[in-house]
N, C-alpha and C positions, 0 to 999 in steps of 0.2 A: 513242564517246559514247554509251551505252545509255540506255533513256528509262524511269522509272519513272512509274505513276499514283498518284499520294498523296489519301488520300479522306478522312486526318485521323478523327475522330470524331464521330459521332453530337449533333446538339443536343436539340429537345426530346424526340426520337422517332426510328426507322430512314429512313431514304431509299431511297427504292421505284427509288432512277437509281443507285444504287451498282454492282447489279450490271451490269444493262445496259452499264454504262459502265465496267466491269471487263473484260466480254466483249469490247465495242468497243474498248477498249487493248490486248487479245490480238490479237482481228484485223490489228490496223493495226502489229503485231511491237513492241510495248512488251513489255518486259522484266520486268516486278514491279511488283506493286498493294502498294501502304500502307495499313496503317490505324495509328489513334492510339488513347491513350484520355486523359482528364484526369479529372474525375470524375465519370463518368457511365456512357458503355458502356464494356466494354470491350474492348481491342483484337484479340483470339485469335478470340470467338466470330463475329463479322462475316468474319473472313476464313476461317474456315472454312467458313462458307456460299458466299460464294466463292469456293472452292476445288471446291464439290461442283458450281460452275457455269460451269466453266472445265477446260479441260487442259495448258495447257502456263504460263502466264503463273508465273512465281514469286511467293511472298505472303511480304509483308514487314510486322514489327512496327516503326511509327514513332512512337514508341515505345512500349513496354512498361515498365511505372513498375515498379521495382525494388522499391518502399516496397511494392506491390500485395502481394506475393504473397516467400514466403521461396526462397532459388534453387534450390531443388529443386521446388518445385513448379512454380516457371518452367520447368525444365526437363524437366518431366514435360508441361507444356502443349506445349512445343516438339518433346519425341519424339511425340509424339501425334498431332501436327497434321501433321509433318514424315510420320509414316505412311500417314495416312490422304488427303495428300495429292501421294505418289509422290515423295517428297524434290525438293518446292520451297518449304518454308519458310527463310525470311532473319532470323535472331532479333534485333531491334532495341531496346536497354535503354537505359534513364535514370533518372540518380539523382531528376529533378525538386526542387522546393525545398522551404523549410522552413515554408511557409506551407498548405504540398498535404500534405507526406510528416507533420506534426505534427498540422493542423486537419481531414484528410479520412482519414487513415493511423492514425494513432492514434498514431503512432510516433515517437522522437526520430530528428531529420535527424543524422546523423553528423556525428560533430565533428573526423575523421577522413576526408570524401566519397572520397578515393582510396583508402585502406584498402579502405573498405568497397566502395566497385566493382571490385576486385581479387580479395575475398575472395568477393562472389558470382558475378565468371565462373570463377572456380577450382571454385566446388561446380558451377557447369552443366557446365562442361567435364567435370569429374569423373562425374557423371551420364550424359551423353552417349559418355563414351569407354566406360564400366561394363568399365573393368578389373581393379578390386578395389572393395571396398565404400566407400564414399564419408566420409570423414574431412578433419576441417581443424579446426587448433587455431585459431580465428581471431577475432579481437577483436571483429568486428560479426555473424560470422555460423562458428557453432561447433558443428560435428558429431560426434559426442553432442554433446547440450546436456549444459553442466558447468554452468549458473547456481548462486545460493545456495539455489533454489526446486526443483531436477532433483532426480528422483527415484534416479537412480543406474541405473536397469535400463536408459538408450538404449544402442543398440550400433549401429556402424557398419551400414552396410546399400548394398545397390547394388539398379538398378531391376530388376523381376522381366519388364517390356517389354524388350527389345534394340532398342536404337537401329537406326531404318535406316542414318545417317551418323551415325558418331561424329565426324567435324570439321564437323558442322553451321555455316555462318557465322556469327556472333556480331559483331554491330554496337552503337558505344556512342556515342550524344549524348554530346558535349562540346567545353565553350563555353570555357574557362580554357585558355592555353598548356601549366599543369602536366597538366591533363587530359586536352588533346591527346595532348601528347608520351605518357602513358601509353596513352591506346590506340594509338595505332600499335605498342606494345611487346605488347599482352595480348589485341588484339582483330583481327579479320579484316576490320574496315571502322569506316568513322566517318561518323557523320549529324549536320555541321554545321548552325547556326543560323546565321541569316541572311549565306548566302555573299556578298560581294563579287567578282566573277573578275580586276576589275583588283589588287585587295590581298588577295592569301591570309596575308602576313605578318603581322597580326592576330592570324592561331593560333600564332604561333610558328615557328620556326628549321623544328620538325619536317615542315612541309608542303613542303618542299623534298625531305627524303631519304627519303619513306615506303617501305616496304618494299615489293618487287614481289608484283603482285598483291592489293596492298590497295585497299579500295573507300572510296570518298570518292563518298557521297549527299545532297548538297543539297538540300534543297527547294523550291521557288521557286511561285509566283502566277505562272501565264503564260495570258495573253489576247489573242488577237488582236481589235482595235477601232480603230477610226480616231483616235478621241480618247486620248491617252494619259492625259491627266488624272482624266477619266473611269474611264479603266480602272485606275490606282491606286488608286483609293477603297474597294476591297476588299485591298489589301495596307497601306491608314492604319490603316481598321479593324481588321487583327489585330496591327497592331505594335502602334495605341492599347492593346488591349487587354493585351496580352504584356507590354508595359513598364512600363504603367502600374498594372494588378492583377495580373499572375501573379508576387505575392511581395511580402513587406512591402517599405516604402517603403525604410528602411534596409538590407534585403539582398533584392534582385531582379536573377539573374543575368541576366535580357535587359536589363536597362536599363544594367546595367556592358557588357556586351557592346556597344551602340550608344555608351556613352561612349567605348570602347578603338578604335570606329571613327571616331571623330571629332565625335559630336554628344553630347556629355556637358550640354553645356547643356538643350539641345531634349532629350533623356533625362529630367531631371530636372523641367523644364518639365510633361511629360508624365504624371508621374506625379503630380507635384501637381496637375495639373487634372482625373484619373482619379477619385483618393481624394480628391478634393472634391467629387466625384460628378456633374460638369460633364466629361460623356464624349464630349460631341460634338466641343465643346474641343480636349479629348485627341487625337481624333481626326483634325480638322483641322492640331493641332500639327505632328504627324508629318511632316518636311519632305519632299517632294515626292521630293530627290535620294536619300535615304536611301533610300526605296521603291521609289525605281528602278533602283537599281543592282544590288537583290537580288532583282528578278523580271524579268522579259521581256513587257513589255506595248508594244500599241501597231499599226500596222499591218506584214504581212507580210514587207515588205521592211526596218526596222528590227528586229523579231525576228530575220530573218535574217543581221542585223549583226552585232546584237549576241550572237549564239549563236553565233559565231565565238569570243569572249570565254573561255567556258563550256567549250567545246571543246579550247582550246588548254591550259589548266591541269591541274591534276593529279585536275579532275571525273572518273570512270567512271562513275556513275550520275545521272541529271540527274531529279528525285521531281518531277513536271507537277502542283500543286494547280490545278488547272482541272475546273469541272462541266460543263465545255463540249465537245462532239464535235466542233465545227469546229476550235475552237483545237487540240484532242488531234491530228488531222487534218494539220492544217498543220505542225503541232511534227514529226510524224513525216515527211510530204514533205521538209521543211528538214532533217533531221537523217539524212537517207537518205544 
């Protein structure tokens, strides 16, 4: 199992510690470093900056939001950064949810998310292969555009720039069983959310029969500390925000996943508290047991024991969410 460093997205401003942390991860033998985006910093620019300050570590987006860019624009970002980094990019894509897609990007959330994702990946693949002009008679992503307001002058094009790697790896963030099954068919890897190594069946039967070479790269908060309950507080804060605030009360994919994992009543309670403005209570309502099973927190010996579960399953890459160099070093030693 390879290790990756997950940096996420910026808060109020850029984090001066991200580049030194990425360089330390590279020195420790970590295979990859990953950035993200929500409705602030983008995923590609920080990754480009990190690429300029590193030499070997692979560079991943976990995730670049599909609604933020047309698939052709995303492919342009990918082929550009892949060239600049010497072939180190891993392109992780995610659909996000209706609240972000419609509220921030001003686009309709697709009524058929599976179709929209499939078409998006198709266009990205066509651009990167550069075998012919890109053309797709898609429901959500049509190239050339043929809508009622089209000029009729559009024509299929292929990129001027020759991609460095026609088979640049594409990974997808997917939560529901049908989405995960499609991911195994059309992508090179999967970025699971809230991975619990003791019960992969939550994501469907496909997890037992993934294609050879398929990447499974969940993100997990890791913290070497003596007090497990205290170490879990950042995990609970993240869960309280995602389950309570990253979606509508009637349609929140994160809350739905938590419910499928056996915490339905708790998920709905977290939503109620968060949406009522009682955010601290929402965080405290996250069960320690749930936060614990999707993270690696505690003394070195406890993490070493629990790490065996992560290594025994289908996970190929553990994306470590930790700003602590000591924790990164301990995990590298345990995983060696």
